[in-house]
N, CA, C and O of each residue as an XYZ file, in Angstrom:
360
protein
N       0.888     -1.154     -0.348
C       0.056      0.125     -0.156
C       0.863      1.299     -0.287
O       1.993      1.152      0.178
N       0.622      2.402     -0.774
C       1.225      3.444     -0.929
C       0.425      4.083      0.054
O      -0.745      3.812      0.324
N       1.367      5.221      0.726
C       0.939      5.688      1.877
C       1.013      7.596      1.313
O       2.029      8.290      1.348
N      -0.250      8.004      0.883
C      -0.155      8.918      0.391
C      -0.531     10.334      1.373
O      -1.115     10.005      2.406
N      -0.304     11.827      1.236
C      -0.485     12.779      1.857
C      -2.068     12.854      1.634
O      -2.662     12.521      0.608
N      -2.753     13.478      3.082
C      -4.022     13.252      2.968
C      -4.729     14.787      2.150
O      -5.916     15.037      1.940
N      -3.724     15.470      1.878
C      -4.205     16.881      1.229
C      -4.333     16.282     -0.518
O      -5.046     16.828     -1.359
N      -3.604     15.255     -0.732
C      -3.405     15.050     -2.050
C      -4.486     14.021     -2.740
O      -4.570     12.914     -2.208
N      -5.242     14.265     -3.772
C      -6.177     13.632     -4.313
C      -5.596     12.381     -5.210
O      -4.900     12.590     -6.204
N      -5.885     11.304     -4.845
C      -5.403     10.303     -5.951
C      -5.465     10.493     -7.303
O      -6.387     11.225     -7.664
N      -4.633      9.976     -8.307
C      -4.620      9.812     -9.755
C      -6.029      9.278    -10.091
O      -6.550      8.462     -9.330
N      -6.730      9.748    -11.311
C      -7.788      8.907    -11.475
C      -7.398      7.523    -12.085
O      -6.239      7.142    -12.248
N      -8.284      6.975    -12.332
C      -7.813      5.284    -12.886
C      -8.004      5.505    -14.330
O      -8.738      6.357    -14.831
N      -7.200      4.575    -14.998
C      -7.437      4.782    -16.447
C      -8.878      3.596    -16.948
O      -9.317      2.743    -16.177
N      -9.192      3.732    -17.799
C     -10.549      3.301    -18.245
C      -9.716      2.247    -19.242
O      -8.712      2.525    -19.898
N     -10.461      0.859    -19.170
C      -9.915     -0.210    -19.796
C     -10.285      0.219    -21.219
O     -11.259      0.933    -21.459
N      -9.236     -0.381    -22.382
C      -9.086     -0.132    -23.107
C      -8.437      1.256    -23.803
O      -8.073      1.312    -24.978
N      -8.381      2.130    -23.042
C      -7.797      3.500    -23.472
C      -6.411      3.216    -23.479
O      -5.894      2.316    -22.817
N      -5.531      4.364    -24.596
C      -4.198      3.918    -25.083
C      -3.392      4.239    -23.562
O      -3.551      4.999    -22.608
N      -2.859      3.638    -23.796
C      -1.670      3.832    -22.120
C      -0.704      5.004    -22.381
O      -0.119      4.923    -23.461
N      -0.374      6.224    -21.518
C      -0.160      7.340    -21.375
C       1.433      6.922    -20.868
O       1.594      5.813    -20.358
N       2.581      7.837    -21.024
C       4.025      7.456    -19.958
C       3.749      7.916    -18.903
O       3.038      8.895    -18.674
N       4.544      6.926    -17.847
C       4.450      7.725    -16.716
C       5.290      8.664    -16.138
O       6.374      8.365    -15.638
N       4.682     10.172    -16.200
C       5.850     11.060    -16.125
C       5.205     11.792    -15.554
O       4.268     12.453    -16.001
N       5.740     11.769    -14.185
C       4.976     12.230    -13.137
C       4.783     13.997    -13.634
O       5.562     14.410    -14.493
N       3.740     14.952    -13.056
C       3.359     15.810    -13.360
C       4.216     16.832    -12.662
O       4.656     16.564    -11.544
N       4.532     18.181    -13.338
C       5.141     19.083    -12.560
C       4.803     19.376    -11.020
O       3.673     19.860    -10.942
N       5.481     19.224     -9.651
C       5.416     19.594     -8.781
C       5.117     20.753     -8.517
O       5.939     21.585     -8.899
N       3.951     21.247     -7.832
C       3.846     22.838     -7.691
C       3.838     22.831     -6.204
O       3.365     21.934     -5.506
N       4.581     24.247     -5.666
C       4.559     24.717     -4.461
C       3.240     24.982     -3.596
O       2.401     25.801     -3.973
N       3.113     24.315     -2.526
C       1.822     24.718     -2.064
C       1.611     26.230     -1.641
O       2.372     26.628     -0.759
N       0.610     27.203     -2.187
C       0.863     28.626     -1.601
C       0.275     28.590      0.129
O       0.605     29.512      0.876
N      -0.396     27.716      0.518
C      -0.850     27.693      2.031
C       0.625     27.376      2.743
O       0.774     27.885      3.854
N       1.603     26.677      2.275
C       2.870     26.567      3.580
C       3.571     27.877      3.280
O       4.374     28.158      4.169
N       3.526     28.537      2.547
C       4.255     30.224      2.664
C       3.473     30.563      3.733
O       4.146     30.886      4.712
N       2.227     30.605      3.902
C       1.588     31.322      4.990
C       1.329     30.845      6.273
O       0.596     31.404      7.090
N       2.070     29.585      6.476
C       2.065     29.190      7.698
C       2.935     30.002      8.624
O       2.491     30.642      9.577
N       4.325     29.926      8.245
C       5.476     30.654      9.318
C       4.476     32.045      9.691
O       4.057     31.966     10.845
N       4.110     33.029      9.111
C       3.657     34.291      9.060
C       2.442     34.159      9.949
O       2.057     34.956     10.804
N       1.875     32.928      9.563
C       0.871     33.225     10.914
C       0.959     32.832     12.528
O       0.426     33.318     13.526
N       1.964     31.624     12.304
C       2.475     31.480     13.828
C       3.107     32.829     14.325
O       2.977     33.243     15.477
N       3.707     33.380     13.472
C       4.662     34.642     14.074
C       3.433     35.648     14.500
O       3.490     36.124     15.634
N       2.116     36.063     13.492
C       1.346     36.859     13.963
C       0.969     36.143     15.118
O       1.199     36.863     16.089
N       0.557     35.197     15.419
C       0.063     34.487     16.822
C       1.310     35.127     18.011
O       0.940     35.823     18.956
N       2.487     34.848     17.838
C       3.585     35.155     19.015
C       3.427     36.838     19.096
O       3.354     37.367     20.205
N       3.377     37.684     17.810
C       3.764     38.745     17.919
C       2.285     39.988     18.042
O       1.616     39.977     17.009
N       1.928     40.671     18.797
C       0.703     41.183     18.993
C       0.797     42.049     17.688
O      -0.125     42.010     16.873
N       1.860     42.800     17.493
C       1.184     44.160     16.692
C       2.557     44.499     16.022
O       3.614     43.972     16.367
N       2.405     45.659     14.791
C       3.731     45.756     14.416
C       4.221     46.413     15.019
O       5.428     46.291     14.809
N       3.953     47.397     16.000
C       4.575     48.191     17.276
C       5.586     47.650     17.794
O       6.669     48.227     17.887
N       5.291     46.097     18.328
C       6.066     45.521     18.903
C       7.068     44.537     18.365
O       7.862     43.916     19.072
N       6.969     44.448     17.095
C       8.235     43.930     16.011
C       9.248     45.364     15.999
O      10.430     45.381     16.344
N       8.544     46.396     15.568
C       9.718     47.594     15.074
C      10.226     47.854     16.442
O      11.432     48.090     16.506
N       9.404     47.860     17.793
C      10.514     48.019     18.931
C      11.401     46.978     19.421
O      12.287     47.245     20.233
N      11.232     45.941     19.023
C      11.681     44.830     18.923
C      13.199     44.927     18.329
O      14.218     45.161     18.978
N      13.089     44.694     16.965
C      13.954     45.566     16.194
C      15.160     46.626     16.305
O      16.292     46.701     15.827
N      14.380     47.398     17.157
C      14.981     48.837     17.454
C      16.084     48.303     18.646
O      17.310     48.402     18.705
N      15.151     47.733     19.504
C      16.192     47.236     20.779
C      17.373     46.789     20.520
O      18.421     47.133     21.067
N      17.109     45.412     19.029
C      18.174     44.852     18.781
C      19.286     45.836     17.785
O      20.507     45.874     17.936
N      18.835     46.262     17.205
C      19.880     47.380     16.282
C      20.335     48.267     17.272
O      21.431     48.780     17.049
N      19.540     48.684     18.706
C      20.698     49.910     19.029
C      21.560     48.789     20.360
O      22.514     49.291     20.954
N      21.170     47.455     20.685
C      22.615     47.050     21.192
C      23.395     46.336     20.146
O      24.354     45.650     20.498
N      23.113     46.422     19.054
C      24.480     46.061     18.093
C      25.222     47.383     17.933
O      26.448     47.435     17.828
N      24.463     48.393     17.922
C      25.674     49.804     17.688
C      26.078     50.128     18.654
O      26.956     50.991     18.647
N      25.494     49.440     20.207
C      26.487     50.277     21.405
C      27.563     49.134     21.442
O      28.742     49.421     21.650
N      27.116     47.704     21.218
C      28.415     46.607     21.411
C      29.688     47.216     19.958
O      30.904     47.219     20.151
N      29.152     47.591     18.841
C      30.191     48.072     17.996
C      30.959     49.663     18.691
O      32.146     49.945     18.530
N      30.172     50.347     19.292
C      31.251     51.508     19.848
C      31.705     51.095     21.243
O      32.313     51.882     21.968
N      31.410     49.886     21.598
C      32.312     49.966     23.058
C      33.527     49.167     22.556
O      34.614     49.274     23.122
N      33.335     48.337     21.455
C      34.607     47.406     20.959
C      35.541     48.146     20.459
O      36.746     47.902     20.528
N      34.885     49.354     19.784
C      35.712     50.319     18.985
C      36.697     51.282     20.417
O      37.894     51.539     20.294
N      36.027     51.603     21.433
C      36.388     52.144     22.746
C      37.694     51.148     22.896
O      38.787     51.615     22.576
N      37.635     50.136     23.251
C      38.183     49.092     23.836
C      39.454     48.788     23.262
O      40.413     48.487     23.973
N      39.523     48.852     21.939
C      40.197     48.606     20.618
C      41.417     49.647     20.678
O      42.629     49.439     20.626
N      40.458     51.216     20.844
C      41.513     52.295     20.910
C      42.034     52.248     22.231
O      43.247     52.455     22.197
N      41.630     52.071     23.316
C      42.371     52.196     24.501
C      43.595     50.860     24.682
O      44.603     51.127     25.336
N      43.450     49.482     24.092
C      44.196     48.703     24.275
C      45.140     48.595     23.213
O      45.887     47.617     23.169
N      45.194     49.632     22.220
C      46.219     50.120     21.076
C      46.887     50.934     21.248
O      47.900     51.075     20.563
N      46.456     52.004     22.517
C      47.081     53.325     22.941
C      47.843     52.662     23.840
O      49.034     52.972     23.832
N      47.406     51.627     24.811
C      48.213     51.370     25.721
C      49.499     50.352     25.397
O      50.494     50.329     26.122
N      49.364     49.612     24.353
C      50.367     48.673     23.872
C      51.268     49.800     23.135
O      52.427     49.400     23.024
N      51.060     51.139     22.583
C      52.057     51.868     21.900
C      52.795     52.629     23.058
O      53.989     52.919     23.002
N      51.788     52.987     24.343
C      52.603     53.925     25.281
C      53.714     52.863     25.697
O      54.883     53.240     25.776
N      53.284     51.214     26.031
C      54.478     50.204     26.680
C      55.819     50.002     25.426
O      57.014     49.854     25.681
N      55.272     50.046     24.267
C      56.532     50.271     23.490
C      57.008     51.391     24.141
O      57.872     51.199     24.996
N      56.651     52.471     23.934
C      57.532     53.782     23.827
C      58.490     53.875     25.593
O      59.579     54.392     25.839
N      57.794     53.353     26.259
C      58.465     53.364     27.591
C      59.795     52.334     27.640
O      60.945     52.607     27.982
N      59.169     50.897     27.121
C      60.256     49.982     27.161
C      61.783     50.166     26.097
O      62.861     49.575     26.154
N      61.231     51.346     25.081
C      62.433     51.490     24.577
C      63.105     52.512     24.619
O      64.010     52.669     23.799
N      62.810     53.542     25.667
C      63.760     54.391     25.856
C      64.592     54.395     27.365
O      65.503     55.198     27.565
């Protein structure tokens, strides 16, 4: 017994005496309902667009602050390294 998905309809049986057609599977098309599923699930968990914008804004702000902190740390580290090199050579 061949298992089929419940949303697919079985192929119609051929009438006896009709000419045989080659067994070429039809071209598969994507089901557009599967595109909507992730969006529907997200809409259940995210109450509104303002929440989404606020969350993206918080994430972007965190990234910017992280980049600034990394830049300050790198600048201080390079200055300390340069100062150490200057004091050791003289």
